[in-house]
N, C-alpha and C positions, 0 to 999 in steps of 0.2 A: 427620600434621600436615604441611602443605606449608610450605616455607620461602618467605619473602617476599624477593624479590631487591631489594636496595637498592644503588644505585650510589654509589660513593664520590665525594663532592664534594671535589675537590682544587683549591686555588687555584694557578694556574700562576704561575711567576716572571715578573716583567716582563722585557722584552727588555733585554739587556745593552747599555748605552750608553756605559759608561766602560771603557777597556781599559788595562791595565798593560803596559809594554813586555815584561816577562818572560812574560806569558801569551801574547803573540803568537808566541813562539818555539816553542811546542808545537802550533801549528795546522798543518793540512795546507795545501798550497800554494793550493788553490782557495779555502778558507775565508779564508786570509790575504789573498788578492787582494780578496775581497769586503769584508773589514774595512778594509783600506787605502783602497779606493775610497770607502767611507762616511766614513772619517776626513777624506779630502781634500774631501768634500762638506759637511763639518761636521755630519754626522748623528751621528757618534760622537766621543767625546773621548779623548785619550790622557792617562794619568796617569804622570808621570815619577817 
């Protein structure tokens, strides 16, 4: 009997658009620079 291959259908998480100040401390420098640029362009929001 042959197995039928079924792909898992997973719903991806929506992109993160709200950032807490403490979560920015753990980011690598290149990722931090991208997030800060998007915050300055009002694409992301900071939660204090």
